[in-house]
C-alpha positions in Angstrom: 22.3 -5.9 2.8 24.2 -3.4 5.0 22.3 -3.6 8.1 20.0 -5.8 9.6 18.1 -2.7 11.3 17.6 -0.9 8.0 16.2 -4.1 6.5 13.8 -4.6 9.3 12.7 -0.7 9.3 12.2 -0.9 5.4 10.0 -4.3 6.0 8.0 -2.6 8.7 7.5 0.6 6.7 6.3 -1.2 3.6 3.7 -3.3 5.8 2.3 -0.1 7.7 2.5 1.8 4.1 0.5 -0.9 2.3 -2.1 -1.3 5.0 -5.6 -0.3 3.8 -6.2 1.8 7.1 -3.0 3.6 6.7 -4.1 4.5 3.1 -7.7 5.4 3.8 -6.9 7.4 7.3 -3.5 8.4 7.5 -3.1 12.4 6.9 -1.4 13.9 3.7 1.5 14.9 5.8 1.8 11.3 7.5 1.5 9.7 4.0 4.3 11.6 2.4 6.5 11.3 5.7 6.2 7.4 5.7 6.6 7.4 1.8 9.5 9.5 2.3 11.3 7.0 4.8 10.3 4.1 2.6 11.9 5.6 -0.6 14.9 6.3 1.4 15.2 2.9 2.9 14.9 1.5 -0.5 17.8 3.4 -1.9 20.0 2.4 0.9 19.3 -1.2 1.2 21.7 -1.8 -1.9 21.2 -3.6 -5.4 18.7 -5.9 -6.9 21.0 -8.8 -5.7 20.7 -7.7 -2.0 16.6 -7.2 -2.5 16.4 -10.9 -3.6 18.3 -12.0 -0.5 16.5 -9.6 1.7 13.2 -10.8 1.3 12.0 -7.2 1.1 10.6 -7.6 -2.4 7.4 -9.3 -1.7 6.2 -7.0 1.2 7.0 -3.9 -1.2 5.5 -5.3 -4.1 2.3 -6.0 -2.1 2.1 -2.5 -0.6 2.7 -0.9 -4.0 -0.3 -3.3 -5.4 -2.4 -2.1 -2.5 -1.7 1.4 -3.0 -2.3 1.4 -6.6 -5.7 -0.3 -6.3 -6.6 2.4 -3.5 -9.6 4.8 -4.6 -7.5 7.5 -2.8 -5.8 9.4 -5.7 -2.9 10.9 -3.6 -2.3 7.3 -2.2 -1.7 6.0 -6.0 0.4 9.5 -6.7 3.2 8.7 -3.7 3.1 5.1 -5.0 3.9 5.8 -8.3 7.2 7.6 -7.1 7.9 4.8 -4.7 7.5 2.2 -7.4 10.0 4.3 -9.7 12.3 4.3 -6.7 12.1 0.6 -6.4 12.4 -0.4 -9.8 15.5 1.9 -10.2 17.0 -0.3 -7.7 15.8 -3.9 -9.1 16.3 -3.0 -13.0 18.6 0.1 -13.0 18.5 -0.3 -16.8 15.3 -0.4 -17.4 13.3 1.4 -14.5 9.5 2.1 -14.5 8.4 5.4 -15.4 4.9 6.9 -14.6 5.5 10.2 -16.6 1.9 10.5 -17.7 0.6 10.0 -14.0 3.0 12.5 -12.7 2.1 15.1 -15.2 -1.6 14.7 -14.3 -1.1 14.7 -10.7 0.9 18.3 -11.0 -2.4 19.7 -12.2 -4.0 18.9 -9.0 -3.0 21.1 -6.1 -2.2 18.3 -3.4 0.2 15.6 -5.2 2.8 14.8 -2.2 5.3 16.2 -4.5 7.6 16.5 -1.2 8.2 12.6 -1.4 9.7 12.3 -4.4 13.3 11.2 -4.2 16.3 13.6 -3.6 14.0 16.4 -1.8 13.8 17.3 1.7 11.9 15.4 4.0 8.2 16.5 4.4 7.3 19.0 6.8 6.0 17.5 10.3 
């Protein structure tokens, strides 16, 4: 892992991001901001080996699971993009893809698209 503060930030973001209260009550912009930050941290943590030694897999996987089971559709949409980023780091040769979910989300007006990797940070 590159730096201890990055690992601590990623762990804390994953914890907050997966909390039921945050999933249910945080506004769309805040959800998108935390999702974007978590994705950026995941990309910069390193490769699969770095993740395995960091202890970050469990909190991120737990948060993804909590959000995928959420009744809030937008939370699930933001989660699929984060799961894809997470899997790209862990399994670069065979990452997850939620193309069908992304296509369905594009049909709804509020998808959190600004939280996808490689885009500008969401508005404040």
